[in-house]
mmCIF file of the N, C-alpha and C atoms, coordinates in Angstrom:
data_MODEL
# 
_entry.id   MODEL 
# 
loop_
_atom_site.group_PDB 
_atom_site.id 
_atom_site.type_symbol 
_atom_site.label_atom_id 
_atom_site.label_alt_id 
_atom_site.label_comp_id 
_atom_site.label_asym_id 
_atom_site.label_entity_id 
_atom_site.label_seq_id 
_atom_site.pdbx_PDB_ins_code 
_atom_site.Cartn_x 
_atom_site.Cartn_y 
_atom_site.Cartn_z 
_atom_site.occupancy 
_atom_site.B_iso_or_equiv 
_atom_site.pdbx_formal_charge 
_atom_site.auth_seq_id 
_atom_site.auth_comp_id 
_atom_site.auth_asym_id 
_atom_site.auth_atom_id 
_atom_site.pdbx_PDB_model_num 
ATOM 1   N N  . MET A 1 1  ? 0.288   -1.274 0.292   1.00 0.00 ? 1  MET A N  1 
ATOM 2   C CA . MET A 1 1  ? -0.089  -0.014 0.107   1.00 0.00 ? 1  MET A CA 1 
ATOM 3   C C  . MET A 1 1  ? 1.189   1.431  0.052   1.00 0.00 ? 1  MET A C  1 
ATOM 4   N N  . TYR A 1 2  ? 0.754   2.080  -0.744  1.00 0.00 ? 2  TYR A N  1 
ATOM 5   C CA . TYR A 1 2  ? 1.527   3.312  -1.189  1.00 0.00 ? 2  TYR A CA 1 
ATOM 6   C C  . TYR A 1 2  ? 0.434   4.490  -0.592  1.00 0.00 ? 2  TYR A C  1 
ATOM 7   N N  . GLU A 1 3  ? -0.130  4.406  0.100   1.00 0.00 ? 3  GLU A N  1 
ATOM 8   C CA . GLU A 1 3  ? -1.394  5.514  0.401   1.00 0.00 ? 3  GLU A CA 1 
ATOM 9   C C  . GLU A 1 3  ? -1.820  5.204  1.796   1.00 0.00 ? 3  GLU A C  1 
ATOM 10  N N  . PHE A 1 4  ? -2.213  6.720  2.078   1.00 0.00 ? 4  PHE A N  1 
ATOM 11  C CA . PHE A 1 4  ? -3.514  5.900  3.840   1.00 0.00 ? 4  PHE A CA 1 
ATOM 12  C C  . PHE A 1 4  ? -4.199  7.111  3.438   1.00 0.00 ? 4  PHE A C  1 
ATOM 13  N N  . ASN A 1 5  ? -5.272  6.886  3.985   1.00 0.00 ? 5  ASN A N  1 
ATOM 14  C CA . ASN A 1 5  ? -6.969  7.985  3.296   1.00 0.00 ? 5  ASN A CA 1 
ATOM 15  C C  . ASN A 1 5  ? -7.857  8.098  4.930   1.00 0.00 ? 5  ASN A C  1 
ATOM 16  N N  . THR A 1 6  ? -7.984  9.671  5.064   1.00 0.00 ? 6  THR A N  1 
ATOM 17  C CA . THR A 1 6  ? -8.780  9.567  5.769   1.00 0.00 ? 6  THR A CA 1 
ATOM 18  C C  . THR A 1 6  ? -10.280 10.609 5.131   1.00 0.00 ? 6  THR A C  1 
ATOM 19  N N  . GLU A 1 7  ? -11.411 10.835 5.986   1.00 0.00 ? 7  GLU A N  1 
ATOM 20  C CA . GLU A 1 7  ? -11.764 11.685 5.650   1.00 0.00 ? 7  GLU A CA 1 
ATOM 21  C C  . GLU A 1 7  ? -12.032 12.602 7.434   1.00 0.00 ? 7  GLU A C  1 
ATOM 22  N N  . ILE A 1 8  ? -12.865 14.382 6.801   1.00 0.00 ? 8  ILE A N  1 
ATOM 23  C CA . ILE A 1 8  ? -12.433 14.772 7.138   1.00 0.00 ? 8  ILE A CA 1 
ATOM 24  C C  . ILE A 1 8  ? -13.616 15.340 7.146   1.00 0.00 ? 8  ILE A C  1 
ATOM 25  N N  . ASP A 1 9  ? -14.921 15.656 8.232   1.00 0.00 ? 9  ASP A N  1 
ATOM 26  C CA . ASP A 1 9  ? -15.631 16.437 7.675   1.00 0.00 ? 9  ASP A CA 1 
ATOM 27  C C  . ASP A 1 9  ? -15.495 18.043 8.049   1.00 0.00 ? 9  ASP A C  1 
ATOM 28  N N  . LEU A 1 10 ? -14.868 18.878 7.242   1.00 0.00 ? 10 LEU A N  1 
ATOM 29  C CA . LEU A 1 10 ? -15.259 19.969 7.387   1.00 0.00 ? 10 LEU A CA 1 
ATOM 30  C C  . LEU A 1 10 ? -15.677 20.798 6.177   1.00 0.00 ? 10 LEU A C  1 
ATOM 31  N N  . PRO A 1 11 ? -15.537 21.965 5.611   1.00 0.00 ? 11 PRO A N  1 
ATOM 32  C CA . PRO A 1 11 ? -15.890 23.109 3.789   1.00 0.00 ? 11 PRO A CA 1 
ATOM 33  C C  . PRO A 1 11 ? -14.503 22.515 4.172   1.00 0.00 ? 11 PRO A C  1 
ATOM 34  N N  . PHE A 1 12 ? -13.728 22.091 2.527   1.00 0.00 ? 12 PHE A N  1 
ATOM 35  C CA . PHE A 1 12 ? -12.325 22.421 2.290   1.00 0.00 ? 12 PHE A CA 1 
ATOM 36  C C  . PHE A 1 12 ? -11.856 22.627 2.491   1.00 0.00 ? 12 PHE A C  1 
ATOM 37  N N  . LYS A 1 13 ? -11.223 24.457 2.047   1.00 0.00 ? 13 LYS A N  1 
ATOM 38  C CA . LYS A 1 13 ? -10.735 25.645 3.019   1.00 0.00 ? 13 LYS A CA 1 
ATOM 39  C C  . LYS A 1 13 ? -10.730 25.144 4.698   1.00 0.00 ? 13 LYS A C  1 
ATOM 40  N N  . GLN A 1 14 ? -11.531 25.057 5.821   1.00 0.00 ? 14 GLN A N  1 
ATOM 41  C CA . GLN A 1 14 ? -11.464 24.084 6.377   1.00 0.00 ? 14 GLN A CA 1 
ATOM 42  C C  . GLN A 1 14 ? -10.536 23.274 6.525   1.00 0.00 ? 14 GLN A C  1 
ATOM 43  N N  . ALA A 1 15 ? -10.679 23.104 5.749   1.00 0.00 ? 15 ALA A N  1 
ATOM 44  C CA . ALA A 1 15 ? -9.830  21.464 5.531   1.00 0.00 ? 15 ALA A CA 1 
ATOM 45  C C  . ALA A 1 15 ? -8.209  21.140 5.066   1.00 0.00 ? 15 ALA A C  1 
ATOM 46  N N  . ILE A 1 16 ? -8.440  22.196 4.709   1.00 0.00 ? 16 ILE A N  1 
ATOM 47  C CA . ILE A 1 16 ? -7.005  22.638 4.140   1.00 0.00 ? 16 ILE A CA 1 
ATOM 48  C C  . ILE A 1 16 ? -5.683  23.639 5.506   1.00 0.00 ? 16 ILE A C  1 
ATOM 49  N N  . GLU A 1 17 ? -6.550  24.635 5.635   1.00 0.00 ? 17 GLU A N  1 
ATOM 50  C CA . GLU A 1 17 ? -6.191  25.088 7.163   1.00 0.00 ? 17 GLU A CA 1 
ATOM 51  C C  . GLU A 1 17 ? -6.196  23.754 8.372   1.00 0.00 ? 17 GLU A C  1 
ATOM 52  N N  . LYS A 1 18 ? -6.897  22.977 8.393   1.00 0.00 ? 18 LYS A N  1 
ATOM 53  C CA . LYS A 1 18 ? -6.809  21.506 9.326   1.00 0.00 ? 18 LYS A CA 1 
ATOM 54  C C  . LYS A 1 18 ? -5.645  21.149 8.993   1.00 0.00 ? 18 LYS A C  1 
ATOM 55  N N  . GLY A 1 19 ? -5.482  20.513 7.515   1.00 0.00 ? 19 GLY A N  1 
ATOM 56  C CA . GLY A 1 19 ? -4.435  19.765 7.034   1.00 0.00 ? 19 GLY A CA 1 
ATOM 57  C C  . GLY A 1 19 ? -2.972  20.624 7.476   1.00 0.00 ? 19 GLY A C  1 
ATOM 58  N N  . HIS A 1 20 ? -3.050  22.425 7.176   1.00 0.00 ? 20 HIS A N  1 
ATOM 59  C CA . HIS A 1 20 ? -1.648  22.423 8.147   1.00 0.00 ? 20 HIS A CA 1 
ATOM 60  C C  . HIS A 1 20 ? -1.397  22.407 8.869   1.00 0.00 ? 20 HIS A C  1 
ATOM 61  N N  . GLU A 1 21 ? -1.942  23.035 10.015  1.00 0.00 ? 21 GLU A N  1 
ATOM 62  C CA . GLU A 1 21 ? -2.294  23.062 11.671  1.00 0.00 ? 21 GLU A CA 1 
ATOM 63  C C  . GLU A 1 21 ? -1.441  20.837 12.123  1.00 0.00 ? 21 GLU A C  1 
ATOM 64  N N  . VAL A 1 22 ? -2.264  20.044 11.651  1.00 0.00 ? 22 VAL A N  1 
ATOM 65  C CA . VAL A 1 22 ? -1.857  19.010 11.840  1.00 0.00 ? 22 VAL A CA 1 
ATOM 66  C C  . VAL A 1 22 ? -0.494  18.754 11.374  1.00 0.00 ? 22 VAL A C  1 
ATOM 67  N N  . LEU A 1 23 ? -0.236  18.653 9.950   1.00 0.00 ? 23 LEU A N  1 
ATOM 68  C CA . LEU A 1 23 ? 1.287   18.487 10.206  1.00 0.00 ? 23 LEU A CA 1 
ATOM 69  C C  . LEU A 1 23 ? 2.196   19.517 10.443  1.00 0.00 ? 23 LEU A C  1 
ATOM 70  N N  . LEU A 1 24 ? 1.823   20.820 11.156  1.00 0.00 ? 24 LEU A N  1 
ATOM 71  C CA . LEU A 1 24 ? 3.007   21.523 12.015  1.00 0.00 ? 24 LEU A CA 1 
ATOM 72  C C  . LEU A 1 24 ? 3.106   21.032 13.534  1.00 0.00 ? 24 LEU A C  1 
ATOM 73  N N  . GLU A 1 25 ? 1.871   20.304 14.086  1.00 0.00 ? 25 GLU A N  1 
ATOM 74  C CA . GLU A 1 25 ? 1.180   19.826 15.681  1.00 0.00 ? 25 GLU A CA 1 
ATOM 75  C C  . GLU A 1 25 ? 2.571   18.698 15.647  1.00 0.00 ? 25 GLU A C  1 
ATOM 76  N N  . HIS A 1 26 ? 2.982   17.805 14.180  1.00 0.00 ? 26 HIS A N  1 
ATOM 77  C CA . HIS A 1 26 ? 3.228   16.730 13.747  1.00 0.00 ? 26 HIS A CA 1 
ATOM 78  C C  . HIS A 1 26 ? 4.839   17.157 13.673  1.00 0.00 ? 26 HIS A C  1 
ATOM 79  N N  . HIS A 1 27 ? 5.412   18.169 14.081  1.00 0.00 ? 27 HIS A N  1 
ATOM 80  C CA . HIS A 1 27 ? 6.252   18.943 13.723  1.00 0.00 ? 27 HIS A CA 1 
ATOM 81  C C  . HIS A 1 27 ? 7.213   18.460 12.571  1.00 0.00 ? 27 HIS A C  1 
ATOM 82  N N  . LEU A 1 28 ? 6.701   18.391 11.550  1.00 0.00 ? 28 LEU A N  1 
ATOM 83  C CA . LEU A 1 28 ? 6.545   18.409 10.041  1.00 0.00 ? 28 LEU A CA 1 
ATOM 84  C C  . LEU A 1 28 ? 6.669   19.335 9.088   1.00 0.00 ? 28 LEU A C  1 
ATOM 85  N N  . GLY A 1 29 ? 8.665   19.944 8.266   1.00 0.00 ? 29 GLY A N  1 
ATOM 86  C CA . GLY A 1 29 ? 8.095   21.438 7.911   1.00 0.00 ? 29 GLY A CA 1 
ATOM 87  C C  . GLY A 1 29 ? 7.289   20.859 6.713   1.00 0.00 ? 29 GLY A C  1 
ATOM 88  N N  . ILE A 1 30 ? 6.596   22.178 5.841   1.00 0.00 ? 30 ILE A N  1 
ATOM 89  C CA . ILE A 1 30 ? 6.052   21.735 5.085   1.00 0.00 ? 30 ILE A CA 1 
ATOM 90  C C  . ILE A 1 30 ? 6.632   22.904 4.152   1.00 0.00 ? 30 ILE A C  1 
ATOM 91  N N  . VAL A 1 31 ? 7.478   22.172 2.798   1.00 0.00 ? 31 VAL A N  1 
ATOM 92  C CA . VAL A 1 31 ? 7.993   22.639 2.284   1.00 0.00 ? 31 VAL A CA 1 
ATOM 93  C C  . VAL A 1 31 ? 7.276   22.671 0.878   1.00 0.00 ? 31 VAL A C  1 
ATOM 94  N N  . SER A 1 32 ? 6.389   22.322 0.598   1.00 0.00 ? 32 SER A N  1 
ATOM 95  C CA . SER A 1 32 ? 5.240   22.721 -0.671  1.00 0.00 ? 32 SER A CA 1 
ATOM 96  C C  . SER A 1 32 ? 3.667   23.011 -0.073  1.00 0.00 ? 32 SER A C  1 
ATOM 97  N N  . ASP A 1 33 ? 3.372   24.114 -0.550  1.00 0.00 ? 33 ASP A N  1 
ATOM 98  C CA . ASP A 1 33 ? 1.575   23.874 -0.483  1.00 0.00 ? 33 ASP A CA 1 
ATOM 99  C C  . ASP A 1 33 ? 1.123   24.547 -2.017  1.00 0.00 ? 33 ASP A C  1 
ATOM 100 N N  . VAL A 1 34 ? -0.106  23.672 -1.820  1.00 0.00 ? 34 VAL A N  1 
ATOM 101 C CA . VAL A 1 34 ? -0.001  23.568 -3.513  1.00 0.00 ? 34 VAL A CA 1 
ATOM 102 C C  . VAL A 1 34 ? -1.297  23.530 -4.283  1.00 0.00 ? 34 VAL A C  1 
ATOM 103 N N  . ASP A 1 35 ? -1.723  24.678 -4.548  1.00 0.00 ? 35 ASP A N  1 
ATOM 104 C CA . ASP A 1 35 ? -3.152  25.313 -4.398  1.00 0.00 ? 35 ASP A CA 1 
ATOM 105 C C  . ASP A 1 35 ? -3.439  24.505 -6.139  1.00 0.00 ? 35 ASP A C  1 
ATOM 106 N N  . VAL A 1 36 ? -3.682  23.118 -6.581  1.00 0.00 ? 36 VAL A N  1 
ATOM 107 C CA . VAL A 1 36 ? -3.501  22.270 -7.640  1.00 0.00 ? 36 VAL A CA 1 
ATOM 108 C C  . VAL A 1 36 ? -4.824  23.467 -8.517  1.00 0.00 ? 36 VAL A C  1 
ATOM 109 N N  . GLN A 1 37 ? -5.686  23.404 -8.230  1.00 0.00 ? 37 GLN A N  1 
ATOM 110 C CA . GLN A 1 37 ? -6.830  24.403 -8.731  1.00 0.00 ? 37 GLN A CA 1 
ATOM 111 C C  . GLN A 1 37 ? -6.549  25.196 -9.392  1.00 0.00 ? 37 GLN A C  1 
ATOM 112 N N  . THR A 1 38 ? -6.336  26.419 -8.824  1.00 0.00 ? 38 THR A N  1 
ATOM 113 C CA . THR A 1 38 ? -6.221  26.821 -9.249  1.00 0.00 ? 38 THR A CA 1 
ATOM 114 C C  . THR A 1 38 ? -4.946  27.021 -10.343 1.00 0.00 ? 38 THR A C  1 
ATOM 115 N N  . ILE A 1 39 ? -4.166  26.401 -9.570  1.00 0.00 ? 39 ILE A N  1 
ATOM 116 C CA . ILE A 1 39 ? -3.369  26.463 -11.155 1.00 0.00 ? 39 ILE A CA 1 
ATOM 117 C C  . ILE A 1 39 ? -3.463  26.164 -12.409 1.00 0.00 ? 39 ILE A C  1 
ATOM 118 N N  . PHE A 1 40 ? -4.459  24.872 -12.506 1.00 0.00 ? 40 PHE A N  1 
ATOM 119 C CA . PHE A 1 40 ? -5.921  24.074 -14.002 1.00 0.00 ? 40 PHE A CA 1 
ATOM 120 C C  . PHE A 1 40 ? -6.547  25.557 -14.092 1.00 0.00 ? 40 PHE A C  1 
ATOM 121 N N  . LYS A 1 41 ? -6.743  26.821 -13.579 1.00 0.00 ? 41 LYS A N  1 
ATOM 122 C CA . LYS A 1 41 ? -7.670  27.173 -13.424 1.00 0.00 ? 41 LYS A CA 1 
ATOM 123 C C  . LYS A 1 41 ? -6.549  28.662 -14.842 1.00 0.00 ? 41 LYS A C  1 
ATOM 124 N N  . ASN A 1 42 ? -5.397  29.148 -14.174 1.00 0.00 ? 42 ASN A N  1 
ATOM 125 C CA . ASN A 1 42 ? -4.673  29.595 -14.362 1.00 0.00 ? 42 ASN A CA 1 
ATOM 126 C C  . ASN A 1 42 ? -4.087  29.283 -15.063 1.00 0.00 ? 42 ASN A C  1 
ATOM 127 N N  . LYS A 1 43 ? -3.342  28.372 -15.856 1.00 0.00 ? 43 LYS A N  1 
ATOM 128 C CA . LYS A 1 43 ? -2.966  28.209 -16.809 1.00 0.00 ? 43 LYS A CA 1 
ATOM 129 C C  . LYS A 1 43 ? -3.731  27.545 -17.671 1.00 0.00 ? 43 LYS A C  1 
ATOM 130 N N  . MET A 1 44 ? -4.086  26.473 -17.437 1.00 0.00 ? 44 MET A N  1 
ATOM 131 C CA . MET A 1 44 ? -4.750  26.320 -18.898 1.00 0.00 ? 44 MET A CA 1 
ATOM 132 C C  . MET A 1 44 ? -6.906  26.427 -19.115 1.00 0.00 ? 44 MET A C  1 
ATOM 133 N N  . ASP A 1 45 ? -7.139  27.512 -18.304 1.00 0.00 ? 45 ASP A N  1 
ATOM 134 C CA . ASP A 1 45 ? -8.701  27.860 -17.882 1.00 0.00 ? 45 ASP A CA 1 
ATOM 135 C C  . ASP A 1 45 ? -9.049  26.779 -17.709 1.00 0.00 ? 45 ASP A C  1 
ATOM 136 N N  . LYS A 1 46 ? -8.905  26.135 -17.348 1.00 0.00 ? 46 LYS A N  1 
ATOM 137 C CA . LYS A 1 46 ? -9.423  24.620 -16.777 1.00 0.00 ? 46 LYS A CA 1 
ATOM 138 C C  . LYS A 1 46 ? -10.346 24.164 -15.645 1.00 0.00 ? 46 LYS A C  1 
ATOM 139 N N  . THR A 1 47 ? -11.311 24.212 -14.990 1.00 0.00 ? 47 THR A N  1 
ATOM 140 C CA . THR A 1 47 ? -11.976 23.846 -14.175 1.00 0.00 ? 47 THR A CA 1 
ATOM 141 C C  . THR A 1 47 ? -11.784 22.949 -13.072 1.00 0.00 ? 47 THR A C  1 
ATOM 142 N N  . ILE A 1 48 ? -11.089 22.313 -12.001 1.00 0.00 ? 48 ILE A N  1 
ATOM 143 C CA . ILE A 1 48 ? -10.748 20.941 -12.387 1.00 0.00 ? 48 ILE A CA 1 
ATOM 144 C C  . ILE A 1 48 ? -11.263 20.932 -10.356 1.00 0.00 ? 48 ILE A C  1 
ATOM 145 N N  . PRO A 1 49 ? -12.523 20.224 -9.752  1.00 0.00 ? 49 PRO A N  1 
ATOM 146 C CA . PRO A 1 49 ? -12.175 19.763 -8.595  1.00 0.00 ? 49 PRO A CA 1 
ATOM 147 C C  . PRO A 1 49 ? -11.169 20.669 -7.406  1.00 0.00 ? 49 PRO A C  1 
ATOM 148 N N  . ASP A 1 50 ? -12.137 20.467 -6.006  1.00 0.00 ? 50 ASP A N  1 
ATOM 149 C CA . ASP A 1 50 ? -11.863 21.149 -5.024  1.00 0.00 ? 50 ASP A CA 1 
ATOM 150 C C  . ASP A 1 50 ? -10.066 19.875 -5.352  1.00 0.00 ? 50 ASP A C  1 
ATOM 151 N N  . TYR A 1 51 ? -8.327  20.499 -5.447  1.00 0.00 ? 51 TYR A N  1 
ATOM 152 C CA . TYR A 1 51 ? -7.320  19.495 -5.161  1.00 0.00 ? 51 TYR A CA 1 
ATOM 153 C C  . TYR A 1 51 ? -6.415  20.501 -4.750  1.00 0.00 ? 51 TYR A C  1 
ATOM 154 N N  . HIS A 1 52 ? -5.779  20.176 -3.339  1.00 0.00 ? 52 HIS A N  1 
ATOM 155 C CA . HIS A 1 52 ? -4.636  20.781 -3.047  1.00 0.00 ? 52 HIS A CA 1 
ATOM 156 C C  . HIS A 1 52 ? -3.663  20.204 -2.145  1.00 0.00 ? 52 HIS A C  1 
ATOM 157 N N  . PHE A 1 53 ? -2.543  20.515 -2.620  1.00 0.00 ? 53 PHE A N  1 
ATOM 158 C CA . PHE A 1 53 ? -1.601  19.287 -2.237  1.00 0.00 ? 53 PHE A CA 1 
ATOM 159 C C  . PHE A 1 53 ? 0.298   19.832 -0.843  1.00 0.00 ? 53 PHE A C  1 
ATOM 160 N N  . PHE A 1 54 ? -0.063  19.304 -0.203  1.00 0.00 ? 54 PHE A N  1 
ATOM 161 C CA . PHE A 1 54 ? 0.785   19.775 0.301   1.00 0.00 ? 54 PHE A CA 1 
ATOM 162 C C  . PHE A 1 54 ? 2.485   19.140 0.986   1.00 0.00 ? 54 PHE A C  1 
ATOM 163 N N  . GLY A 1 55 ? 3.166   19.289 0.754   1.00 0.00 ? 55 GLY A N  1 
ATOM 164 C CA . GLY A 1 55 ? 5.201   18.062 0.355   1.00 0.00 ? 55 GLY A CA 1 
ATOM 165 C C  . GLY A 1 55 ? 5.321   18.483 1.957   1.00 0.00 ? 55 GLY A C  1 
ATOM 166 N N  . ALA A 1 56 ? 5.382   17.607 2.452   1.00 0.00 ? 56 ALA A N  1 
ATOM 167 C CA . ALA A 1 56 ? 5.738   18.127 4.108   1.00 0.00 ? 56 ALA A CA 1 
ATOM 168 C C  . ALA A 1 56 ? 6.992   16.954 4.874   1.00 0.00 ? 56 ALA A C  1 
ATOM 169 N N  . CYS A 1 57 ? 7.591   17.474 5.169   1.00 0.00 ? 57 CYS A N  1 
ATOM 170 C CA . CYS A 1 57 ? 8.909   16.218 5.988   1.00 0.00 ? 57 CYS A CA 1 
ATOM 171 C C  . CYS A 1 57 ? 8.907   16.479 7.268   1.00 0.00 ? 57 CYS A C  1 
ATOM 172 N N  . ASN A 1 58 ? 9.516   15.910 8.017   1.00 0.00 ? 58 ASN A N  1 
ATOM 173 C CA . ASN A 1 58 ? 10.270  16.064 9.333   1.00 0.00 ? 58 ASN A CA 1 
ATOM 174 C C  . ASN A 1 58 ? 11.579  15.488 8.923   1.00 0.00 ? 58 ASN A C  1 
ATOM 175 N N  . THR A 1 59 ? 12.796  17.298 9.041   1.00 0.00 ? 59 THR A N  1 
ATOM 176 C CA . THR A 1 59 ? 13.701  17.103 8.428   1.00 0.00 ? 59 THR A CA 1 
ATOM 177 C C  . THR A 1 59 ? 14.636  16.094 9.155   1.00 0.00 ? 59 THR A C  1 
ATOM 178 N N  . ILE A 1 60 ? 14.503  16.382 10.925  1.00 0.00 ? 60 ILE A N  1 
ATOM 179 C CA . ILE A 1 60 ? 15.209  15.688 11.685  1.00 0.00 ? 60 ILE A CA 1 
ATOM 180 C C  . ILE A 1 60 ? 15.148  14.307 11.786  1.00 0.00 ? 60 ILE A C  1 
ATOM 181 N N  . LEU A 1 61 ? 14.250  13.458 11.319  1.00 0.00 ? 61 LEU A N  1 
ATOM 182 C CA . LEU A 1 61 ? 14.629  12.465 10.983  1.00 0.00 ? 61 LEU A CA 1 
ATOM 183 C C  . LEU A 1 61 ? 14.891  11.822 10.039  1.00 0.00 ? 61 LEU A C  1 
ATOM 184 N N  . ALA A 1 62 ? 14.221  12.647 9.158   1.00 0.00 ? 62 ALA A N  1 
ATOM 185 C CA . ALA A 1 62 ? 14.927  12.312 7.479   1.00 0.00 ? 62 ALA A CA 1 
ATOM 186 C C  . ALA A 1 62 ? 16.467  12.943 7.977   1.00 0.00 ? 62 ALA A C  1 
ATOM 187 N N  . ASP A 1 63 ? 16.882  12.966 8.269   1.00 0.00 ? 63 ASP A N  1 
ATOM 188 C CA . ASP A 1 63 ? 18.830  13.442 8.817   1.00 0.00 ? 63 ASP A CA 1 
ATOM 189 C C  . ASP A 1 63 ? 19.041  12.482 9.561   1.00 0.00 ? 63 ASP A C  1 
ATOM 190 N N  . ARG A 1 64 ? 18.595  11.549 9.869   1.00 0.00 ? 64 ARG A N  1 
ATOM 191 C CA . ARG A 1 64 ? 18.869  11.389 11.277  1.00 0.00 ? 64 ARG A CA 1 
ATOM 192 C C  . ARG A 1 64 ? 18.618  9.322  10.828  1.00 0.00 ? 64 ARG A C  1 
ATOM 193 N N  . GLY A 1 65 ? 17.825  8.967  9.844   1.00 0.00 ? 65 GLY A N  1 
ATOM 194 C CA . GLY A 1 65 ? 17.046  7.966  9.678   1.00 0.00 ? 65 GLY A CA 1 
ATOM 195 C C  . GLY A 1 65 ? 17.422  7.732  8.394   1.00 0.00 ? 65 GLY A C  1 
ATOM 196 N N  . VAL A 1 66 ? 17.259  8.290  7.392   1.00 0.00 ? 66 VAL A N  1 
ATOM 197 C CA . VAL A 1 66 ? 18.413  8.187  6.174   1.00 0.00 ? 66 VAL A CA 1 
ATOM 198 C C  . VAL A 1 66 ? 18.481  8.849  4.668   1.00 0.00 ? 66 VAL A C  1 
ATOM 199 N N  . LEU A 1 67 ? 18.953  10.124 4.944   1.00 0.00 ? 67 LEU A N  1 
ATOM 200 C CA . LEU A 1 67 ? 20.066  10.827 4.612   1.00 0.00 ? 67 LEU A CA 1 
ATOM 201 C C  . LEU A 1 67 ? 21.186  10.787 4.981   1.00 0.00 ? 67 LEU A C  1 
ATOM 202 N N  . SER A 1 68 ? 21.367  10.676 6.251   1.00 0.00 ? 68 SER A N  1 
ATOM 203 C CA . SER A 1 68 ? 22.994  10.392 6.596   1.00 0.00 ? 68 SER A CA 1 
ATOM 204 C C  . SER A 1 68 ? 23.892  8.601  6.533   1.00 0.00 ? 68 SER A C  1 
ATOM 205 N N  . SER A 1 69 ? 22.651  8.067  6.247   1.00 0.00 ? 69 SER A N  1 
ATOM 206 C CA . SER A 1 69 ? 23.049  7.021  5.678   1.00 0.00 ? 69 SER A CA 1 
ATOM 207 C C  . SER A 1 69 ? 23.037  6.314  4.421   1.00 0.00 ? 69 SER A C  1 
ATOM 208 N N  . GLU A 1 70 ? 21.943  7.122  3.059   1.00 0.00 ? 70 GLU A N  1 
ATOM 209 C CA . GLU A 1 70 ? 21.977  6.811  2.145   1.00 0.00 ? 70 GLU A CA 1 
ATOM 210 C C  . GLU A 1 70 ? 21.579  8.712  1.448   1.00 0.00 ? 70 GLU A C  1 
ATOM 211 N N  . PRO A 1 71 ? 21.941  8.680  1.147   1.00 0.00 ? 71 PRO A N  1 
ATOM 212 C CA . PRO A 1 71 ? 22.145  10.221 0.641   1.00 0.00 ? 71 PRO A CA 1 
ATOM 213 C C  . PRO A 1 71 ? 21.184  10.793 -0.732  1.00 0.00 ? 71 PRO A C  1 
ATOM 214 N N  . ASN A 1 72 ? 20.678  9.430  -1.630  1.00 0.00 ? 72 ASN A N  1 
ATOM 215 C CA . ASN A 1 72 ? 20.415  9.265  -2.763  1.00 0.00 ? 72 ASN A CA 1 
ATOM 216 C C  . ASN A 1 72 ? 18.839  9.156  -2.147  1.00 0.00 ? 72 ASN A C  1 
ATOM 217 N N  . ALA A 1 73 ? 18.196  8.880  -0.787  1.00 0.00 ? 73 ALA A N  1 
ATOM 218 C CA . ALA A 1 73 ? 17.234  8.312  -0.643  1.00 0.00 ? 73 ALA A CA 1 
ATOM 219 C C  . ALA A 1 73 ? 16.463  9.285  -0.429  1.00 0.00 ? 73 ALA A C  1 
ATOM 220 N N  . ASP A 1 74 ? 16.967  11.212 -1.248  1.00 0.00 ? 74 ASP A N  1 
ATOM 221 C CA . ASP A 1 74 ? 16.061  12.428 -0.991  1.00 0.00 ? 74 ASP A CA 1 
ATOM 222 C C  . ASP A 1 74 ? 15.124  12.356 -2.001  1.00 0.00 ? 74 ASP A C  1 
ATOM 223 N N  . THR A 1 75 ? 15.308  11.426 -2.707  1.00 0.00 ? 75 THR A N  1 
ATOM 224 C CA . THR A 1 75 ? 14.084  11.193 -4.056  1.00 0.00 ? 75 THR A CA 1 
ATOM 225 C C  . THR A 1 75 ? 12.935  11.226 -3.144  1.00 0.00 ? 75 THR A C  1 
ATOM 226 N N  . LEU A 1 76 ? 12.268  10.150 -2.804  1.00 0.00 ? 76 LEU A N  1 
ATOM 227 C CA . LEU A 1 76 ? 11.387  9.909  -1.808  1.00 0.00 ? 76 LEU A CA 1 
ATOM 228 C C  . LEU A 1 76 ? 11.194  11.223 -0.910  1.00 0.00 ? 76 LEU A C  1 
ATOM 229 N N  . PHE A 1 77 ? 11.768  12.454 -0.578  1.00 0.00 ? 77 PHE A N  1 
ATOM 230 C CA . PHE A 1 77 ? 11.210  13.374 0.738   1.00 0.00 ? 77 PHE A CA 1 
ATOM 231 C C  . PHE A 1 77 ? 10.836  14.661 -0.802  1.00 0.00 ? 77 PHE A C  1 
ATOM 232 N N  . PRO A 1 78 ? 10.126  14.396 -0.297  1.00 0.00 ? 78 PRO A N  1 
ATOM 233 C CA . PRO A 1 78 ? 8.751   15.077 0.430   1.00 0.00 ? 78 PRO A CA 1 
ATOM 234 C C  . PRO A 1 78 ? 7.402   14.404 0.582   1.00 0.00 ? 78 PRO A C  1 
ATOM 235 N N  . CYS A 1 79 ? 6.963   13.870 2.203   1.00 0.00 ? 79 CYS A N  1 
ATOM 236 C CA . CYS A 1 79 ? 5.769   13.223 1.710   1.00 0.00 ? 79 CYS A CA 1 
ATOM 237 C C  . CYS A 1 79 ? 4.149   13.920 1.581   1.00 0.00 ? 79 CYS A C  1 
ATOM 238 N N  . HIS A 1 80 ? 3.935   13.384 0.621   1.00 0.00 ? 80 HIS A N  1 
ATOM 239 C CA . HIS A 1 80 ? 2.973   14.062 -0.165  1.00 0.00 ? 80 HIS A CA 1 
ATOM 240 C C  . HIS A 1 80 ? 1.846   13.716 0.359   1.00 0.00 ? 80 HIS A C  1 
ATOM 241 N N  . PHE A 1 81 ? 0.307   14.799 0.919   1.00 0.00 ? 81 PHE A N  1 
ATOM 242 C CA . PHE A 1 81 ? -0.625  15.170 1.344   1.00 0.00 ? 81 PHE A CA 1 
ATOM 243 C C  . PHE A 1 81 ? -1.942  16.177 0.520   1.00 0.00 ? 81 PHE A C  1 
ATOM 244 N N  . ILE A 1 82 ? -2.279  15.297 0.078   1.00 0.00 ? 82 ILE A N  1 
ATOM 245 C CA . ILE A 1 82 ? -2.883  15.330 -0.494  1.00 0.00 ? 82 ILE A CA 1 
ATOM 246 C C  . ILE A 1 82 ? -5.352  15.861 -0.729  1.00 0.00 ? 82 ILE A C  1 
ATOM 247 N N  . MET A 1 83 ? -4.723  17.062 -0.442  1.00 0.00 ? 83 MET A N  1 
ATOM 248 C CA . MET A 1 83 ? -6.624  16.791 -0.264  1.00 0.00 ? 83 MET A CA 1 
ATOM 249 C C  . MET A 1 83 ? -7.693  16.913 -0.756  1.00 0.00 ? 83 MET A C  1 
ATOM 250 N N  . ARG A 1 84 ? -8.179  16.684 -1.444  1.00 0.00 ? 84 ARG A N  1 
ATOM 251 C CA . ARG A 1 84 ? -9.309  16.599 -2.822  1.00 0.00 ? 84 ARG A CA 1 
ATOM 252 C C  . ARG A 1 84 ? -10.538 17.177 -2.407  1.00 0.00 ? 84 ARG A C  1 
# 
């Protein structure tokens, strides 16, 4: 399995805010914050359903457990948290 799923019973914009808050509470640094819906609209004038993702990483854990022993493992980072 390469994914885990959960549902949040909040309006989409509030769910994004809550997702951001929870990632920070778990000491994950947010390295990207992408509003895919807006990008599609601006770049291609295409309307898609709500779609947003965060790239996040626990940098201390990544350095201690992975990058210090296998520098090329950075291709696996960051973890993506997709909200639709």
